[in-house]
N, C-alpha and C positions, 0 to 999 in steps of 0.2 A: 824232683821235673819241674824245670823254670816254663812258666806257662809267659813270658816279657813283660811283668805287672810289676810295680811300682814294690821297690823289697816289703812294706808295710802292708800292701794288697794281697804280696804271693802269701804271707803268714796267714792271711785273714782265711784266705781260700780252703787253709784244710782242715781251719778251727769251724766254718761254717757248719759240716754236717754235726758236731758235735752241738752245737745251739740247738738247730732242730732236733736232734733227738732230746734233750731234756726238754724240750717243750710239750712234744709228742708223747711224753709220760701224760701229760694231763690233759691235754684236745687233740680230738681226730687228726688236725693237719695244722701241720706250723711254717713257713718257707722266712727265708733270710734274705736280702739285699740291698747291696751295697755299690754307691755308685761314687765316682769321680771325678770331673773335669778339671780339665786345664789347659791356658791356650794363651793366646796372643794377640792383639790388634794394633795394626800401624797405620796410619791414617797419614796425607801430605794433602794441602790444601793452600790454596793464596795466604790461609791467615795463621794456619795452622802447622807443624810436625811433631806427632806424638808419635810414643811407644807403650800400649797400654799391658801390662802384664795380667795374667789370670791365673793366679795363683792356685791352687788345687783345695778342692771343695771334698773333701771325701765325709761319706757318712752312711749309716745302716738305716735299712726297715725290717724291723723282725714282725712278721705277720700270723696270726694265729685266729683259726677258724671254732666256732660252739656249736658247729651243726646250722647253722642259721644266718650269721653276718662274720665279719672279719674286723677284728681287734689289731691292732698294730701302735705298736710305740718306735719312735727314729730318734737317731743321736749320730753326732760329729764325731764322739767317743771311741773313734773305731781300735785303738790301740790299747784299751782297756781291756784283756779279756775277761775278767774277774768282775767287773761292774758290767758287761753285756751277757753277761750270766745271769745277775743279780736283775737286771732288765727284764733280762725274758722270764726269770718265775717269776718274778711282779705283774709281767700284761697274763701269763694264765692264771694265776694265783686269784686274779681280780675279776676275771671272766664270771659272765654267769653263771650260776651252778647248774646240777642238772641235766650239763650233759652228759654222754656216753661216753665210751673211752676212747682210746685210738683202733683205728680200722685196721683192715687189712692192707698192704702196698696196691695203691693202685684204683681201692675198690670204690669208682664212685658211685654204684648202685646201692651200697648202704652209707652211704652218706662222707664218705670223702671225698673234696673237689682236690684229687689229684691230676695234673694234666695228662699226666702219661697214661698211655692204654696199660690195663690189669694186665700183670703177666712178665711186661720186658723190663730185661736188665737195664743196672744201673748206669745211667749215663754218666762220663765225665769228660767234658771237650772245652777245650780252649778254641778261641775264634780271633782272626785279625785280618783289617782291613790289609791291602795289597793296595802297593803302587811302585812308582819308580825309584821316586827318594825321600827319603824316610824325613816328615816335616819336622821330626823332632831334632834333625841336624840340622836345621836351616837356622842360621843367628839373626837376630834382629837389624843386624845392619846390613845383613842380604835382603829381608825384608823390606824394609827403608827404602834402596835405591830400586829396588822393583816397584815402587810407589814414587820415588822421585820422577822416574822414566819416563813412567805414563804421563803425570802432572805433566814433565817438559813436552812431550808430544802434544796433549792433550792444549796445553796453553800457547806452542808455538803456530799450532795450525793454522788460526785463526783471529784477528784481533777483538773478533767481536765474541770469543769465546774467555766469560772475562773470570768465573769460577771453577777451575775445573778440579775434580778431587778423585782420592785413589784408596782404596783401602782393600790392605791386607789383611785375612783374616787367618788362625789357624786353632784349632781345639782338638783337643786328644780326649776321650770318655771313654773310662772303664768301668766295666758293670760285673759282679758278681751275681749269681743269684744259686740259693740251693735250697731243696726239699726232699724230701726223703727217697727222691729215686732219681733226682740231675743232679750235678756240677757243675756248673757253668761259667764261662769267663770272657770277656770281650775288651778285643782293643779295637778302639772306633775313632777313628783321624778323619777330621773334614779340614780342608783348604779351600780360601776362598779370593776371591779377587773382583773388585766393586769400581767401576767407575763412572762416575755422575758427574757428566760437566753441565755447566751451564752458559748460555751464548745470549747475550742484548743487543739489538743494535739502536737502542736510545730511548727506543716507542717500547719493544714487545721483549718481553722476556722468556725466555724456553729452558727446558733442560732434557737430557737423554739418560741416560744410564745403559752399563751394560754389564752381567754378573756372568764369572766364569767361576764352575765349582769344581771339586774333586777329592780325592782322599789321599792322594803322594803333593810334594813340592810343585812338580811340573804340573797340576792344575795352573800355576800364575805363569807360566812362561804365554804371553801371548806376543804374536808377530807387531812388528810395529804397525804393518798395513792394516789389520787388525783393528785398531789402537786408531788410527787414521780414519776410518770406515765409520766410527762409531763418531768421533769429532764432526766429520762433513755431517754427517745425520744430525746433529744438534745443530748447525748454520741453517742448512733446509728447513728445518722446524719454523724459523722466523719467516720463512717466506712461504709455508704450508699453510692452508685454508681450515675454517669450521666445515662440517661438515653439515648437510641439512639433515634436520629430525626424521626419523619418517622408518620406515621398516623396509631390510635391505637383503638380498644373497650373502651371505660372507663367506669368506674361507680364514679360518681360526686357526692362526698358530700353535706349534706344540703346547707352549708353556699356558696358551690363553683355552684349545682346549682340555689341558688336564687342570687347568683350574674351574673350570667349566665341569668337569667331572667333578671336584673335591667338593666343589661349591652345591653342585645339584644331589648327587649320593653319595659324597662322603660325609657331612659332618650331618645328613638324616640319618644315614646308615651305622653311627655310631649308637650301639644299642641300649646306652645309657640315656641315648637323647629319646630315645622308642618308651624308656620305663619312664621315664619325667613328663610325657605328651607332648613335647615338644617338638615330635617328629611325623608326619602325614603319612612318610612313607610305611609306619606300624598296619596300615588301611590298604596300602598296596602290592602286599608282598603277593605276589604270584600273579599278576596282574602289567598291561602294557604300559609303559613308562616312557617310549620313544620307537622309534622306529628297528625292521631286526637287524639293522648297522650297530644299532649301539649295546656295545661291549664294554664296559667299566668293574675295574677293578682296583683291588689295593693289595702291593705286596712290599714286605719289606725285606723279601730277600733278593734285590734284584742285585748286582755285585756293584758296589763303588758308589751309588747314588746319594746324594746328600741327604735322601728320609731311611736311609736303608738302614735296618736293624740285621742282631744275628738270632735276637732271641725276645722277646715282649721282657718285660717287669715281669710276667706272670711265671714265668721261666720253657714258654711256650718258642717252640722252632722256627723261624722264618722259613719254615721247608714250601709252601704252598701259599698261592691267593686266596684272598676272602675276596670270590665273586658277588661284585655288588647286583651287577642288570647284564644280563644273560638276554641275546637277541632281540632285547628292547623290553626283556619282561624282568623284573624288580624280584630279584631272590632272597632267601632265608638267610643266606649264607653271609652273612650282614657281618661288623664287625665286634669284638666283642674285648671284652678284659676279662678276668676269672670271676670277681659277682656278680657283672652283669648277666653275662654266662649261665652261672647257676641260678641267676633269678627266671629267667628267660626262658630256659630252656623248653618247658613244659608249655609256654606260651606259643611259641613262634617254632612246629615242628618243622625240621632239618637242619636249624641253627645249629653251627658249630663252634667250637672254640677257638678264635684265632689268635695273631699272634699279633694283635693291637693293643693290650695291656702297656700303657706306658704312663710315665710321672714326668712331669716335668725336674723336680729334684727327688731327693731323699725324705725328705720330711713332708711331701707333698702326697696326696692320692693318687691311687692308680685309676687313671679312665681308658674307655677306648676311642683310642685314638689313630688316626690317620698314618702312613710310613711315605710308600711310594704310590698316589693315586693318578691312576689312569684309563686311556679309551685302547682297547686294543687294535692295532692296523688291522686294516684291512688286506687278505693276500690275492694277489694278482687274478688268479685262477676265480674269485669271490667276488672281482669288479674292484680291484685296489688300482688305485693311479700314484701315477709321480706327481711331485706338483706341479711341473710344467701342465702335465696333462690335466691336470684339475683344472687351471687356469683357463688353459683354452678350450672346455668346454660348459665354463660356466658361465658364458652369454655376458652380463653385465653384472655385475658384484662388486664387492672391496674386499680387497682380503688385510687382513688385520692382524697385526705384528706387536711385540714389546709389553706383556703384560705388566702395569702395574698396581693392582688392588683386585682385589675381588668380594662381593658379599653375600652371605647365603641367607636363606627364610627358610629355614627346614619346615617349621609347621604351615606358610603359606603358598611355596613351591614357588617365589616370585627369585630372581637371580640378578645379582649386578657384578659387570666386570669393566675394567677402566683401563684401554691402551693405549702408549705414545702415540700410533700411527695407522691411519689406514690409507692401503693404494688401492686408487681407482683400478677397476679392469672395466672396457668398454670390447664387447664383440669379440671376447676370450682372449684379449692382449692387454699388461698392462701398459696404462696412456703416460705413467709419469708423474702423473697428479698425489701429490700428499696432503693427506689430512692430517692435523692434530690434533691429540689426546679426543681419542674417539671413547666416548662410552656406550655402553650394550647389556641393554636389558629384553626378559622376555618372563614368562611364563615356563617353567621347566618342562612340564610333558610336550606344551607348543613348541618348546626349542629342538627339545629332543627327537622330538614327533618327525622335525621337518630336517632332519638328517639324510642328507643324499647323497654323500660323499665320501670317504677316505681315503687316505692315500697310503701305501706302503709304508713310507717311511717311519719311522717309531725312537722318537727322541724323548727323555727325561732324566734332562741335566739343570734341569731350575733347583734354584736351595732358597733356603727362607724357614720360619718359624710359623708356625700355628698355633691359635691357640683356643680353648673354650671361654667364647665371649670376649673378656678380656682379660685371661687370666690362662695359666696353666700350661706355658708354650714348648715344644716339640719342634726338631730337627723335620721337615717333611722335603718333599720332592713332587712336583706334577706333572704331565707330557701327556707323550702319546703319536698319535698321526694327524698331518691338518687335517682338520675336518670342517664339512660344506654344511651348511643350515642355516636358517633365516632368524633374524633377531631385530627389535629394534637398537636404533642408533642415534646419537643426540652428542 
């Protein structure tokens, strides 16, 4: 049976059960994870035009449990099966002595950290991204032409646009996971087009950006009208004002909303942060942290999003969301990897093993990490509005759009967000007044307590990468509805 994997990985897929069985002759539990990513990045700017291939980087991580912790080895020599057998034997033979022998399948109660429920049959599945046009069939020249076309449209729009840039990216990520009860593989594609024009009038310099993401090459098919809108906003920023610092009623667009979720109760609900004492959320499980309208989840199983996965690097299927905040109450169903779950499950009643164990590369550790993090929209029957309805009933407010960055403080519960623009709303109408580069800050519980309106819209289309501090980057998405709250702007 073919799983649309590269031949080397297809062969290795059938070998992994043997490797796991070999390890479990000596240890209670073992697993193997294989990753491979490859792709291409094409860029066009005034000073540069290049295509950078990203050659395949395969590797395997073999992990074994000694009853208390995990021990792992990693190598890029995935085609040498004898070496992998020897590496596995060396791993389990050098682990601490005195551990008990193999446990029965799926029996978490007697010490085996198998993510499957006891008694479930062996699961053998392959997953693949859905798309209209396979990006693997697209040539470098085709991507270059897309970048050149966007570049020329931006450059020719206005003489004040002095440094347009277009970047087209493609990445193909394969994963294989095996333990005694699962053999999983996935083929995930990510495609992006980023436009970043800069403009200058001789006195002031501004920038703009727009990103478009998807799983197929169709994500790069952006209309000329859309590209000109990006150029028009760039030029308008030259005459935009700076906002007067103060506290405002704000309407946040879905990307900013999602980043607020990501930075407020995203990082702080990654359970390893609680283990290190680096997240205040540990003291607030079961307590109110926002208004009744606040519902925040993380769900890797959303189809076709930049942060989507089919299963975690611990082999947990991405079938249900991790509910972080429900009706304003912080939940015990936080984001876990297998190790943090085993360590914290007796300390946090209600904790579940979620599909959030992720690593940056095969030779990096697995941590609890976000995937797609977002506010849930509000149904119309519960008061959800359209964007226009929200603006009309908001009185005086600022509509904040186009996120540029975010920063969290899980221990102090401060949050900082930066956006490219704010639009003035007076008496429920947009005035046309534009603010450039708007910073947003606040104390997380105060910001979330002030949430008094959400739209019925649902947009999780952003794409980027998130690290733990300055390292361990994984792809993520954020989003949700438009959210109305109060924040300090400057």
